[in-house]
ROKETI-115655 format. One line per field, with one value per residue: residue in three letters; chain; x, y, z of N, C-alpha, C, O in turn; residue number from 0. Coordinates in nm, 3 decimals, padded with zeros to 5 digits. Last residue first. Layout:
// residues N
aa	c(ALA;...)
ch	c(A;...)
n_px	c(X;...)
n_py	c(Y;...)
n_pz	c(Z;...)
ca_px	c(X;...)
ca_py	c(Y;...)
ca_pz	c(Z;...)
c_px	c(X;...)
c_py	c(Y;...)
c_pz	c(Z;...)
o_px	c(X;...)
o_py	c(Y;...)
o_pz	c(Z;...)
i	c(NUM;...)
END
This chain:
// residues 221
aa	c(UNK;UNK;UNK;UNK;UNK;UNK;UNK;UNK;UNK;UNK;UNK;UNK;UNK;UNK;UNK;UNK;UNK;UNK;UNK;UNK;UNK;UNK;UNK;UNK;UNK;UNK;UNK;UNK;UNK;UNK;UNK;UNK;UNK;UNK;UNK;UNK;UNK;UNK;UNK;UNK;UNK;UNK;UNK;UNK;UNK;UNK;UNK;UNK;UNK;UNK;UNK;UNK;UNK;UNK;UNK;UNK;UNK;UNK;UNK;UNK;UNK;UNK;UNK;UNK;UNK;UNK;UNK;UNK;UNK;UNK;UNK;UNK;UNK;UNK;UNK;UNK;UNK;UNK;UNK;UNK;UNK;UNK;UNK;UNK;UNK;UNK;UNK;UNK;UNK;UNK;UNK;UNK;UNK;UNK;UNK;UNK;UNK;UNK;UNK;UNK;UNK;UNK;UNK;UNK;UNK;UNK;UNK;UNK;UNK;UNK;UNK;UNK;UNK;UNK;UNK;UNK;UNK;UNK;UNK;UNK;UNK;UNK;UNK;UNK;UNK;UNK;UNK;UNK;UNK;UNK;UNK;UNK;UNK;UNK;UNK;UNK;UNK;UNK;UNK;UNK;UNK;UNK;UNK;UNK;UNK;UNK;UNK;UNK;UNK;UNK;UNK;UNK;UNK;UNK;UNK;UNK;UNK;UNK;UNK;UNK;UNK;UNK;UNK;UNK;UNK;UNK;UNK;UNK;UNK;UNK;UNK;UNK;UNK;UNK;UNK;UNK;UNK;UNK;UNK;UNK;UNK;UNK;UNK;UNK;UNK;UNK;UNK;UNK;UNK;UNK;UNK;UNK;UNK;UNK;UNK;UNK;UNK;UNK;UNK;UNK;UNK;UNK;UNK;UNK;UNK;UNK;UNK;UNK;UNK;UNK;UNK;UNK;UNK;UNK;UNK;UNK;UNK;UNK;UNK;UNK;UNK)
ch	c(A;A;A;A;A;A;A;A;A;A;A;A;A;A;A;A;A;A;A;A;A;A;A;A;A;A;A;A;A;A;A;A;A;A;A;A;A;A;A;A;A;A;A;A;A;A;A;A;A;A;A;A;A;A;A;A;A;A;A;A;A;A;A;A;A;A;A;A;A;A;A;A;A;A;A;A;A;A;A;A;A;A;A;A;A;A;A;A;A;A;A;A;A;A;A;A;A;A;A;A;A;A;A;A;A;A;A;A;A;A;A;A;A;A;A;A;A;A;A;A;A;A;A;A;A;A;A;A;A;A;A;A;A;A;A;A;A;A;A;A;A;A;A;A;A;A;A;A;A;A;A;A;A;A;A;A;A;A;A;A;A;A;A;A;A;A;A;A;A;A;A;A;A;A;A;A;A;A;A;A;A;A;A;A;A;A;A;A;A;A;A;A;A;A;A;A;A;A;A;A;A;A;A;A;A;A;A;A;A;A;A;A;A;A;A;A;A;A;A;A;A)
n_px	c(-00.926;-01.097;-00.936;-00.813;-00.582;-00.384;-00.369;-00.328;-00.073;00.075;00.090;00.032;-00.118;-00.255;-00.411;-00.590;-00.716;-00.827;-01.016;-01.193;-01.284;-01.407;-01.499;-01.422;-01.352;-01.282;-01.251;-01.087;-00.895;-00.756;-00.747;-00.682;-00.916;-00.984;-00.823;-00.960;-01.156;-01.000;-00.865;-01.084;-01.182;-00.964;-00.972;-01.216;-01.153;-00.938;-00.934;-00.683;-00.561;-00.624;-00.872;-00.847;-00.724;-00.910;-01.134;-01.042;-01.021;-01.291;-01.399;-01.262;-01.365;-01.635;-01.628;-01.329;-01.152;-01.152;-01.374;-01.401;-01.404;-01.146;-01.071;-01.214;-01.102;-00.834;-00.864;-00.958;-00.731;-00.549;-00.673;-00.653;-00.371;-00.112;00.088;00.108;00.227;00.035;-00.024;00.146;00.038;00.232;00.300;00.457;00.535;00.512;00.646;00.715;00.866;00.784;00.975;01.187;01.060;01.002;01.262;01.365;01.125;00.961;00.755;00.668;00.612;00.806;00.709;00.721;00.568;00.519;00.543;00.850;01.098;01.282;01.216;00.989;01.026;01.167;01.121;01.217;01.188;00.913;00.619;00.531;00.321;00.142;-00.112;-00.204;-00.055;-00.193;-00.404;-00.270;-00.175;-00.416;-00.501;-00.302;-00.340;-00.588;-00.527;-00.366;-00.449;-00.397;-00.157;-00.068;00.113;00.253;00.454;00.653;00.665;00.521;00.742;00.927;01.088;01.032;01.189;01.453;01.542;01.677;01.944;01.972;01.851;02.033;02.258;02.170;02.135;02.401;02.520;02.405;02.291;02.107;01.865;01.854;01.807;01.556;01.403;01.428;01.310;01.047;00.977;00.986;00.774;00.560;00.561;00.494;00.235;00.111;00.136;-00.025;-00.283;-00.392;-00.598;-00.511;-00.269;-00.359;-00.490;-00.275;-00.137;-00.322;-00.315;-00.050;-00.063;-00.256;-00.132;00.093;-00.032;-00.138;00.101;00.200;00.007;-00.163;-00.498;-00.634;-00.914;-01.175;-01.174;-00.845;-00.637)
n_py	c(-00.290;-00.292;-00.422;-00.626;-00.729;-00.526;-00.429;-00.666;-00.728;-00.512;-00.555;-00.873;-00.945;-00.714;-00.689;-00.898;-00.808;-00.568;-00.656;-00.786;-00.567;-00.409;-00.608;-00.514;-00.335;00.011;00.302;00.425;00.340;00.465;00.285;00.085;00.009;00.236;00.244;00.090;00.270;00.463;00.301;00.204;00.434;00.487;00.258;00.288;00.514;00.409;00.046;-00.191;-00.521;-00.765;-00.867;-01.018;-00.847;-00.640;-00.774;-00.836;-00.579;-00.510;-00.679;-00.584;-00.330;-00.385;-00.486;-00.394;-00.575;-00.694;-00.867;-01.099;-01.346;-01.423;-01.259;-01.383;-01.639;-01.587;-01.483;-01.710;-01.876;-01.729;-01.742;-02.016;-02.053;-01.834;-01.762;-01.675;-01.770;-01.823;-01.583;-01.341;-01.097;-00.957;-00.644;-00.454;-00.149;-00.047;00.209;00.401;00.507;00.576;00.578;00.429;00.184;00.127;00.096;-00.121;-00.330;-00.346;-00.173;-00.352;-00.460;-00.628;-00.834;-01.013;-01.153;-01.092;-01.029;-00.921;-00.988;-01.007;-01.235;-01.170;-01.067;-01.157;-01.053;-01.064;-00.925;-00.806;-00.850;-00.578;-00.372;-00.278;-00.248;-00.502;-00.602;-00.521;-00.709;-00.951;-00.912;-00.896;-01.159;-01.274;-01.141;-01.243;-01.509;-01.508;-01.230;-00.963;-00.703;-00.369;-00.151;00.151;00.334;00.573;00.788;01.050;01.279;01.478;01.399;01.364;01.541;01.448;01.216;01.166;01.203;01.470;01.584;01.515;01.656;01.919;01.946;01.911;02.130;02.346;02.421;02.598;02.493;02.243;02.314;02.434;02.215;02.039;02.190;02.202;01.931;01.881;02.047;01.924;01.679;01.766;01.857;01.616;01.498;01.645;01.553;01.264;01.253;01.416;01.295;01.044;01.123;01.212;00.970;00.825;00.967;00.911;00.635;00.611;00.733;00.569;00.328;00.397;00.430;00.171;00.030;00.235;00.179;00.097;00.244;00.315;00.583;00.677;00.953)
n_pz	c(00.836;01.052;01.350;01.488;01.364;01.364;01.627;01.774;01.678;01.768;02.044;02.173;02.401;02.461;02.233;02.265;02.499;02.410;02.223;02.392;02.543;02.353;02.063;01.721;01.535;01.613;01.421;01.239;00.966;00.664;00.355;00.188;00.069;-00.072;-00.296;-00.479;-00.570;-00.705;-00.890;-01.042;-01.162;-01.327;-01.487;-01.620;-01.775;-01.927;-01.901;-01.801;-01.902;-02.008;-01.963;-01.727;-01.547;-01.544;-01.444;-01.185;-01.084;-01.090;-00.896;-00.673;-00.655;-00.590;-00.334;-00.156;00.094;00.337;00.518;00.796;00.913;00.957;01.169;01.377;01.373;01.439;01.696;01.830;01.806;01.960;02.208;02.254;02.257;02.281;02.094;01.773;01.551;01.369;01.247;01.133;00.900;00.652;00.494;00.253;00.129;-00.192;-00.407;-00.696;-00.902;-01.223;-01.432;-01.343;-01.313;-01.579;-01.679;-01.528;-01.356;-01.128;-00.887;-00.579;-00.256;-00.026;00.254;00.570;00.861;01.215;01.506;01.620;01.717;01.527;01.405;01.269;01.023;00.748;00.427;00.092;-00.244;-00.409;-00.597;-00.823;-01.021;-01.214;-01.128;-01.120;-00.909;-00.684;-00.696;-00.662;-00.402;-00.266;-00.280;-00.116;00.126;00.193;00.231;00.463;00.680;00.744;00.664;00.646;00.430;00.299;00.063;-00.116;-00.292;-00.473;-00.629;-00.640;-00.851;-01.112;-01.252;-01.195;-01.313;-01.552;-01.541;-01.597;-01.369;-01.169;-01.260;-01.249;-00.970;-00.887;-01.005;-00.873;-00.590;-00.504;-00.579;-00.467;-00.200;-00.216;-00.305;-00.084;00.118;00.019;00.022;00.298;00.381;00.253;00.384;00.645;00.604;00.545;00.795;00.957;00.889;00.803;00.616;00.408;00.342;00.260;00.024;-00.130;-00.154;-00.303;-00.543;-00.619;-00.647;-00.855;-01.073;-01.093;-01.161;-01.407;-01.546;-01.545;-01.697;-01.936;-02.028;-02.343;-02.511;-02.532;-02.586;-02.706;-02.662)
ca_px	c(-00.813;-01.144;-00.988;-00.929;-00.702;-00.421;-00.383;-00.451;-00.184;00.051;00.013;00.123;-00.031;-00.165;-00.307;-00.500;-00.647;-00.725;-00.903;-01.119;-01.218;-01.289;-01.525;-01.437;-01.463;-01.250;-01.338;-01.073;-01.022;-00.744;-00.799;-00.571;-00.843;-01.064;-00.788;-00.841;-01.195;-01.095;-00.791;-00.996;-01.266;-01.004;-00.854;-01.198;-01.263;-00.921;-00.954;-00.805;-00.549;-00.487;-00.854;-00.913;-00.661;-00.772;-01.138;-01.076;-00.901;-01.197;-01.447;-01.244;-01.224;-01.601;-01.673;-01.464;-01.160;-01.094;-01.331;-01.386;-01.533;-01.223;-01.017;-01.236;-01.245;-00.867;-00.809;-01.043;-00.858;-00.521;-00.656;-00.785;-00.455;-00.238;00.103;00.029;00.317;00.094;-00.109;00.172;00.040;00.127;00.326;00.337;00.585;00.432;00.646;00.629;00.925;00.731;00.845;01.210;01.115;00.892;01.174;01.424;01.213;01.090;00.792;00.717;00.561;00.777;00.775;00.689;00.671;00.481;00.485;00.728;00.986;01.286;01.345;00.972;01.040;01.108;01.170;01.143;01.248;01.059;00.688;00.556;00.401;00.279;-00.030;-00.274;-00.016;-00.069;-00.431;-00.343;-00.081;-00.332;-00.575;-00.324;-00.214;-00.574;-00.619;-00.306;-00.463;-00.421;-00.265;-00.057;-00.014;00.264;00.330;00.638;00.749;00.506;00.647;00.821;01.148;00.963;01.044;01.405;01.497;01.529;01.895;02.030;01.791;01.895;02.263;02.206;02.021;02.296;02.563;02.376;02.378;02.248;01.893;01.873;01.929;01.670;01.417;01.472;01.452;01.124;00.979;01.077;00.910;00.594;00.587;00.623;00.338;00.118;00.202;00.120;-00.236;-00.288;-00.608;-00.641;-00.270;-00.277;-00.566;-00.382;-00.074;-00.290;-00.439;-00.093;00.030;-00.281;-00.262;00.109;00.048;-00.230;00.012;00.279;00.016;-00.042;-00.403;-00.592;-00.769;-01.147;-01.240;-00.985;-00.665)
ca_py	c(-00.310;-00.340;-00.315;-00.562;-00.812;-00.597;-00.335;-00.588;-00.824;-00.526;-00.441;-00.788;-01.043;-00.768;-00.590;-00.897;-00.937;-00.565;-00.573;-00.862;-00.679;-00.357;-00.546;-00.609;-00.424;-00.132;00.219;00.462;00.316;00.448;00.395;00.150;-00.092;00.200;00.330;00.033;00.153;00.502;00.378;00.113;00.362;00.586;00.286;00.177;00.519;00.526;00.171;-00.116;-00.385;-00.719;-00.784;-01.075;-00.976;-00.613;-00.717;-00.944;-00.664;-00.439;-00.688;-00.723;-00.344;-00.322;-00.574;-00.367;-00.527;-00.560;-00.853;-00.966;-01.281;-01.498;-01.233;-01.241;-01.621;-01.652;-01.399;-01.591;-01.915;-01.755;-01.613;-01.953;-02.120;-01.868;-01.882;-01.643;-01.721;-01.938;-01.627;-01.484;-01.145;-01.055;-00.741;-00.533;-00.252;-00.064;00.074;00.377;00.401;00.596;00.644;00.569;00.250;00.147;00.198;00.012;-00.299;-00.417;-00.205;-00.236;-00.464;-00.496;-00.813;-00.901;-01.155;-01.079;-01.151;-00.873;-00.990;-00.883;-01.236;-01.239;-00.974;-01.227;-01.008;-01.129;-00.941;-00.809;-00.868;-00.719;-00.388;-00.312;-00.126;-00.410;-00.639;-00.452;-00.566;-00.927;-00.936;-00.777;-01.057;-01.324;-01.122;-01.099;-01.474;-01.532;-01.369;-01.058;-00.795;-00.493;-00.211;00.030;00.309;00.465;00.671;00.962;01.170;01.491;01.418;01.277;01.555;01.577;01.210;01.172;01.069;01.374;01.600;01.467;01.511;01.861;01.961;01.819;01.996;02.326;02.312;02.631;02.632;02.253;02.242;02.512;02.334;01.999;02.153;02.326;02.005;01.810;02.070;02.062;01.684;01.701;01.951;01.720;01.436;01.660;01.683;01.308;01.176;01.443;01.436;01.055;01.064;01.306;01.083;00.781;00.963;01.049;00.692;00.557;00.781;00.711;00.337;00.363;00.545;00.278;00.009;00.163;00.266;00.054;00.221;00.173;00.540;00.640;00.815)
ca_pz	c(00.746;00.922;01.267;01.549;01.378;01.241;01.515;01.791;01.660;01.625;01.993;02.096;02.335;02.563;02.259;02.150;02.498;02.515;02.180;02.291;02.610;02.422;02.193;01.831;01.499;01.618;01.506;01.380;01.034;00.809;00.437;00.257;00.145;00.045;-00.181;-00.413;-00.492;-00.600;-00.791;-00.970;-01.066;-01.226;-01.404;-01.528;-01.678;-01.841;-01.973;-01.775;-01.852;-02.021;-02.082;-01.844;-01.578;-01.584;-01.578;-01.278;-01.092;-01.177;-01.034;-00.714;-00.688;-00.718;-00.442;-00.203;-00.044;00.330;00.379;00.737;00.890;00.858;01.036;01.345;01.348;01.312;01.590;01.821;01.745;01.819;02.144;02.249;02.156;02.346;02.178;01.892;01.655;01.437;01.358;01.149;01.038;00.680;00.600;00.283;00.220;-00.071;-00.352;-00.580;-00.820;-01.087;-01.446;-01.377;-01.195;-01.484;-01.735;-01.519;-01.469;-01.128;-01.026;-00.653;-00.393;-00.082;00.126;00.482;00.759;01.074;01.449;01.554;01.810;01.604;01.474;01.397;01.135;00.861;00.557;00.200;-00.112;-00.414;-00.469;-00.796;-00.900;-01.252;-01.132;-01.210;-01.046;-00.718;-00.702;-00.786;-00.511;-00.273;-00.353;-00.252;00.053;00.170;00.124;00.331;00.638;00.852;00.630;00.723;00.471;00.381;00.134;-00.020;-00.317;-00.357;-00.643;-00.540;-00.720;-01.018;-01.263;-01.146;-01.174;-01.551;-01.505;-01.691;-01.501;-01.162;-01.244;-01.378;-01.061;-00.841;-01.044;-01.015;-00.636;-00.476;-00.614;-00.612;-00.236;-00.168;-00.389;-00.218;00.129;00.040;-00.105;00.208;00.430;00.219;00.240;00.619;00.648;00.443;00.680;00.975;00.839;00.896;00.740;00.470;00.384;00.380;00.133;-00.095;-00.087;-00.168;-00.467;-00.598;-00.548;-00.722;-01.027;-01.064;-01.038;-01.297;-01.527;-01.483;-01.551;-01.898;-01.959;-02.210;-02.500;-02.509;-02.462;-02.725;-02.620)
c_px	c(-00.697;-01.031;-01.021;-00.988;-00.827;-00.558;-00.433;-00.474;-00.317;-00.062;-00.018;00.041;00.074;-00.070;-00.206;-00.382;-00.547;-00.647;-00.791;-00.998;-01.135;-01.211;-01.394;-01.467;-01.491;-01.374;-01.299;-01.151;-01.004;-00.882;-00.787;-00.618;-00.734;-00.995;-00.864;-00.802;-01.077;-01.130;-00.881;-00.921;-01.182;-01.092;-00.887;-01.080;-01.248;-01.029;-00.936;-00.813;-00.684;-00.465;-00.712;-00.877;-00.718;-00.700;-00.996;-01.077;-00.925;-01.064;-01.347;-01.287;-01.193;-01.454;-01.632;-01.499;-01.305;-01.099;-01.281;-01.345;-01.521;-01.352;-01.097;-01.190;-01.276;-01.013;-00.844;-00.995;-00.950;-00.648;-00.628;-00.776;-00.591;-00.334;-00.027;00.025;00.242;00.189;-00.047;00.096;00.061;00.144;00.205;00.369;00.464;00.488;00.563;00.632;00.842;00.779;00.784;01.079;01.142;00.940;01.060;01.330;01.253;01.178;00.933;00.738;00.604;00.728;00.743;00.761;00.624;00.598;00.433;00.667;00.855;01.168;01.363;01.103;01.019;01.129;01.094;01.206;01.156;01.112;00.839;00.633;00.410;00.373;00.116;-00.191;-00.083;-00.026;-00.306;-00.370;-00.147;-00.228;-00.493;-00.396;-00.229;-00.446;-00.611;-00.396;-00.408;-00.427;-00.277;-00.179;00.015;00.124;00.350;00.496;00.717;00.578;00.642;00.715;01.043;01.019;00.968;01.253;01.426;01.472;01.743;01.983;01.842;01.827;02.124;02.208;02.050;02.176;02.459;02.413;02.342;02.345;02.041;01.913;01.959;01.802;01.536;01.497;01.507;01.274;01.061;01.089;01.013;00.736;00.626;00.658;00.477;00.224;00.215;00.197;-00.085;-00.230;-00.511;-00.652;-00.399;-00.276;-00.489;-00.463;-00.178;-00.225;-00.414;-00.219;-00.007;-00.192;-00.288;-00.021;00.067;-00.157;-00.087;00.192;00.097;-00.038;-00.283;-00.485;-00.732;-00.998;-01.206;-01.041;-00.814)
c_py	c(-00.224;-00.367;-00.369;-00.447;-00.731;-00.662;-00.405;-00.495;-00.751;-00.624;-00.457;-00.676;-00.972;-00.872;-00.642;-00.804;-00.944;-00.696;-00.577;-00.785;-00.761;-00.470;-00.496;-00.533;-00.526;-00.213;00.072;00.371;00.341;00.434;00.362;00.260;-00.030;00.095;00.290;00.114;00.092;00.385;00.417;00.186;00.269;00.520;00.386;00.201;00.408;00.533;00.287;00.007;-00.321;-00.576;-00.734;-01.001;-01.035;-00.742;-00.690;-00.892;-00.776;-00.514;-00.623;-00.741;-00.487;-00.339;-00.517;-00.463;-00.501;-00.500;-00.710;-00.974;-01.148;-01.426;-01.303;-01.211;-01.477;-01.629;-01.456;-01.499;-01.794;-01.794;-01.629;-01.818;-02.054;-01.926;-01.927;-01.768;-01.673;-01.897;-01.743;-01.534;-01.296;-01.107;-00.832;-00.644;-00.325;-00.180;00.071;00.231;00.361;00.480;00.674;00.645;00.398;00.218;00.230;00.122;-00.152;-00.387;-00.265;-00.274;-00.335;-00.514;-00.671;-00.910;-01.066;-01.119;-01.135;-00.989;-00.939;-00.874;-01.109;-01.243;-01.040;-01.141;-01.082;-01.090;-01.010;-00.819;-00.882;-00.734;-00.536;-00.327;-00.156;-00.283;-00.549;-00.482;-00.490;-00.777;-00.908;-00.791;-00.930;-01.218;-01.166;-01.070;-01.324;-01.493;-01.387;-01.204;-00.904;-00.578;-00.340;-00.020;00.183;00.457;00.552;00.830;01.088;01.382;01.422;01.288;01.469;01.586;01.337;01.161;01.062;01.232;01.496;01.476;01.450;01.709;01.895;01.825;01.892;02.185;02.277;02.525;02.666;02.394;02.255;02.446;02.419;02.122;02.115;02.297;02.132;01.884;02.005;02.095;01.825;01.707;01.895;01.823;01.537;01.598;01.703;01.440;01.225;01.374;01.469;01.198;01.073;01.254;01.184;00.895;00.921;01.054;00.836;00.621;00.737;00.771;00.483;00.372;00.519;00.400;00.117;00.146;00.183;00.149;00.186;00.143;00.396;00.586;00.787)
c_pz	c(00.786;00.826;01.128;01.469;01.410;01.253;01.389;01.674;01.673;01.596;01.845;02.034;02.251;02.503;02.361;02.176;02.383;02.519;02.283;02.243;02.511;02.488;02.254;01.960;01.608;01.583;01.497;01.473;01.183;00.871;00.585;00.352;00.230;00.131;-00.056;-00.290;-00.416;-00.509;-00.674;-00.859;-00.980;-01.119;-01.294;-01.434;-01.575;-01.734;-01.876;-01.865;-01.832;-01.976;-02.102;-01.972;-01.707;-01.623;-01.630;-01.422;-01.193;-01.190;-01.131;-00.859;-00.731;-00.754;-00.578;-00.316;-00.083;00.190;00.362;00.590;00.816;00.820;00.927;01.203;01.309;01.276;01.453;01.708;01.727;01.744;01.995;02.178;02.142;02.242;02.242;01.980;01.779;01.549;01.435;01.272;01.041;00.822;00.621;00.381;00.277;00.009;-00.225;-00.537;-00.699;-01.000;-01.309;-01.386;-01.222;-01.359;-01.639;-01.568;-01.465;-01.248;-01.028;-00.799;-00.463;-00.225;00.082;00.349;00.645;00.987;01.306;01.477;01.753;01.701;01.557;01.475;01.270;00.985;00.668;00.332;-00.013;-00.271;-00.487;-00.665;-00.863;-01.135;-01.167;-01.230;-01.149;-00.861;-00.745;-00.805;-00.645;-00.384;-00.368;-00.336;-00.093;00.092;00.091;00.215;00.497;00.810;00.736;00.696;00.546;00.415;00.215;00.035;-00.229;-00.384;-00.514;-00.549;-00.609;-00.876;-01.163;-01.145;-01.130;-01.410;-01.499;-01.664;-01.599;-01.298;-01.241;-01.371;-01.196;-00.934;-01.004;-01.061;-00.780;-00.527;-00.596;-00.653;-00.385;-00.208;-00.347;-00.306;-00.008;00.046;-00.093;00.075;00.339;00.263;00.195;00.471;00.620;00.476;00.566;00.859;00.853;00.845;00.846;00.606;00.459;00.434;00.265;00.023;-00.043;-00.089;-00.322;-00.512;-00.518;-00.617;-00.883;-01.012;-00.997;-01.164;-01.414;-01.455;-01.480;-01.746;-01.915;-02.155;-02.357;-02.495;-02.428;-02.594;-02.637)
o_px	c(-00.592;-01.040;-00.978;-01.081;-00.936;-00.640;-00.515;-00.587;-00.407;-00.137;-00.127;-00.066;00.192;00.044;-00.086;-00.267;-00.434;-00.526;-00.674;-00.890;-01.022;-01.088;-01.285;-01.460;-01.574;-01.487;-01.286;-01.120;-00.915;-00.976;-00.805;-00.537;-00.697;-01.014;-00.814;-00.753;-01.092;-01.132;-00.843;-00.914;-01.204;-01.077;-00.842;-01.087;-01.266;-01.000;-00.922;-00.710;-00.788;-00.363;-00.683;-00.855;-00.645;-00.625;-00.967;-01.026;-00.839;-01.003;-01.322;-01.221;-01.107;-01.421;-01.600;-01.412;-01.394;-01.055;-01.359;-01.289;-01.623;-01.403;-01.115;-01.259;-01.356;-01.045;-00.879;-01.076;-01.011;-00.671;-00.678;-00.862;-00.641;-00.375;-00.049;-00.036;00.304;00.228;-00.074;00.145;00.002;00.251;00.090;00.456;00.380;00.490;00.545;00.622;00.892;00.737;00.739;01.072;01.121;00.870;01.025;01.320;01.184;01.298;01.013;00.738;00.581;00.796;00.662;00.859;00.504;00.713;00.315;00.733;00.760;01.141;01.448;01.102;01.031;01.237;00.972;01.328;01.035;01.084;00.887;00.705;00.311;00.492;00.202;-00.198;-00.026;00.032;-00.312;-00.360;-00.086;-00.196;-00.500;-00.356;-00.176;-00.444;-00.624;-00.347;-00.405;-00.412;-00.181;-00.292;00.111;00.030;00.451;00.427;00.751;00.556;00.746;00.610;01.068;01.001;00.852;01.194;01.347;01.365;01.687;01.982;01.765;01.753;02.099;02.166;01.966;02.122;02.433;02.344;02.260;02.466;02.093;01.986;02.073;01.897;01.609;01.600;01.619;01.354;01.136;01.199;01.116;00.810;00.713;00.772;00.567;00.295;00.318;00.309;-00.024;-00.137;-00.543;-00.709;-00.398;-00.281;-00.546;-00.502;-00.171;-00.254;-00.476;-00.230;00.004;-00.239;-00.335;-00.021;00.058;-00.214;-00.116;00.208;00.066;-00.075;-00.299;-00.395;-00.791;-00.961;-01.207;-00.967;-00.898)
o_py	c(-00.227;-00.457;-00.479;-00.381;-00.764;-00.653;-00.349;-00.482;-00.772;-00.606;-00.419;-00.700;-01.007;-00.886;-00.617;-00.837;-00.990;-00.695;-00.588;-00.841;-00.800;-00.470;-00.535;-00.410;-00.615;-00.167;00.017;00.362;00.283;00.506;00.248;00.321;-00.084;00.093;00.308;00.059;00.048;00.399;00.404;00.137;00.257;00.549;00.370;00.168;00.432;00.556;00.266;00.065;-00.386;-00.516;-00.667;-01.062;-01.094;-00.745;-00.715;-00.959;-00.806;-00.513;-00.675;-00.810;-00.510;-00.359;-00.592;-00.515;-00.578;-00.387;-00.616;-01.074;-01.090;-01.443;-01.250;-01.144;-01.452;-01.602;-01.382;-01.445;-01.777;-01.749;-01.552;-01.784;-02.038;-01.856;-02.047;-01.868;-01.635;-01.979;-01.759;-01.527;-01.370;-01.155;-00.788;-00.728;-00.265;-00.294;00.173;00.140;00.294;00.366;00.786;00.763;00.482;00.303;00.347;00.228;-00.070;-00.416;-00.237;-00.392;-00.225;-00.577;-00.603;-00.983;-01.047;-01.120;-01.162;-01.044;-00.915;-00.769;-01.104;-01.253;-00.975;-01.142;-01.070;-01.094;-01.015;-00.734;-00.959;-00.643;-00.609;-00.299;-00.070;-00.219;-00.522;-00.396;-00.403;-00.725;-00.846;-00.694;-00.863;-01.191;-01.102;-00.985;-01.285;-01.447;-01.291;-01.292;-00.933;-00.530;-00.411;00.058;00.115;00.558;00.439;00.768;01.059;01.391;01.375;01.199;01.497;01.633;01.334;01.103;00.965;01.149;01.439;01.386;01.346;01.641;01.823;01.721;01.797;02.127;02.189;02.538;02.754;02.413;02.275;02.515;02.471;02.131;02.152;02.369;02.167;01.897;02.065;02.164;01.842;01.737;01.968;01.871;01.542;01.639;01.771;01.439;01.227;01.429;01.540;01.220;01.106;01.330;01.237;00.914;00.973;01.136;00.880;00.658;00.814;00.851;00.516;00.419;00.608;00.465;00.152;00.238;00.073;00.192;00.238;00.028;00.357;00.549;00.862)
o_pz	c(00.721;00.742;01.091;01.515;01.364;01.162;01.315;01.626;01.592;01.501;01.801;01.978;02.256;02.548;02.348;02.145;02.399;02.541;02.247;02.225;02.541;02.489;02.213;01.964;01.590;01.600;01.388;01.592;01.246;00.836;00.627;00.422;00.334;00.252;00.055;-00.192;-00.303;-00.387;-00.558;-00.746;-00.859;-01.000;-01.180;-01.316;-01.455;-01.617;-01.756;-01.901;-01.843;-02.007;-02.202;-02.076;-01.786;-01.721;-01.747;-01.513;-01.276;-01.296;-01.240;-00.937;-00.816;-00.871;-00.670;-00.385;-00.046;00.169;00.372;00.545;00.777;00.710;00.817;01.127;01.219;01.160;01.361;01.633;01.622;01.632;01.913;02.097;02.030;02.149;02.257;01.942;01.879;01.632;01.554;01.385;00.963;00.860;00.608;00.355;00.343;-00.036;-00.158;-00.620;-00.609;-01.021;-01.284;-01.351;-01.135;-01.304;-01.620;-01.506;-01.405;-01.243;-00.939;-00.833;-00.413;-00.306;00.144;00.333;00.625;01.031;01.279;01.389;01.827;01.759;01.646;01.598;01.374;01.045;00.679;00.347;-00.031;-00.187;-00.571;-00.625;-00.871;-01.147;-01.152;-01.334;-01.254;-00.928;-00.832;-00.916;-00.733;-00.452;-00.471;-00.450;-00.183;00.003;-00.025;00.111;00.419;00.894;00.808;00.705;00.515;00.427;00.202;00.051;-00.264;-00.488;-00.454;-00.485;-00.498;-00.793;-01.132;-01.047;-01.036;-01.391;-01.448;-01.755;-01.676;-01.337;-01.301;-01.465;-01.250;-00.971;-01.078;-01.145;-00.805;-00.509;-00.665;-00.750;-00.425;-00.246;-00.432;-00.373;-00.043;-00.012;-00.184;00.021;00.306;00.191;00.110;00.435;00.578;00.388;00.499;00.829;00.770;00.765;00.965;00.700;00.559;00.555;00.368;00.112;00.068;00.029;-00.230;-00.421;-00.403;-00.510;-00.800;-00.918;-00.879;-01.065;-01.335;-01.352;-01.366;-01.673;-01.864;-02.226;-02.261;-02.469;-02.311;-02.504;-02.590)
i	c(220;219;218;217;216;215;214;213;212;211;210;209;208;207;206;205;204;203;202;201;200;199;198;197;196;195;194;193;192;191;190;189;188;187;186;185;184;183;182;181;180;179;178;177;176;175;174;173;172;171;170;169;168;167;166;165;164;163;162;161;160;159;158;157;156;155;154;153;152;151;150;149;148;147;146;145;144;143;142;141;140;139;138;137;136;135;134;133;132;131;130;129;128;127;126;125;124;123;122;121;120;119;118;117;116;115;114;113;112;111;110;109;108;107;106;105;104;103;102;101;100;99;98;97;96;95;94;93;92;91;90;89;88;87;86;85;84;83;82;81;80;79;78;77;76;75;74;73;72;71;70;69;68;67;66;65;64;63;62;61;60;59;58;57;56;55;54;53;52;51;50;49;48;47;46;45;44;43;42;41;40;39;38;37;36;35;34;33;32;31;30;29;28;27;26;25;24;23;22;21;20;19;18;17;16;15;14;13;12;11;10;9;8;7;6;5;4;3;2;1;0)
END
């Protein structure tokens, strides 16, 4: 591949899902233990079930059995969802389905970003369940206003990832170097943050309204 050749979105998606899995392992060691357990169970099952192995091989499933398949993120404002859609598009992922979780008492609506054609799904089926906070469901007007102000002041995307998204849209993709930079920068949006961006009193008010409101509004991302 030449330095100027564009990397296929499926490959960028694979790079990102692998990097996200590594990040999750570092942030939550038990997650790594879970993956090891799943891998052991898979290997034991394949060792005693030749038909299962043959079926997976014939459907091109065996090589991607251990591929990271799922992720999730909660967003606080429509502008974040708009940019997230552009970010996922770089990796060949598109919104599929709509879920109104307010009927279950959760103030969000959601979709799943994933590849949509058969070839891309076979290459890497990674998807990210993406939820958007519904501020209009916060009944307390003062609390709703405070949440809006907090969210308006934050930016969950790095300046570099925005530039790389623009380059991908302009040029029809990213080079290998750009793709690697994109993955590194995009991961920052998904990184776990332990420190709240608001006072304890503000956090408690959000938490009292709904724990998810506090989780979305009171942290960087």
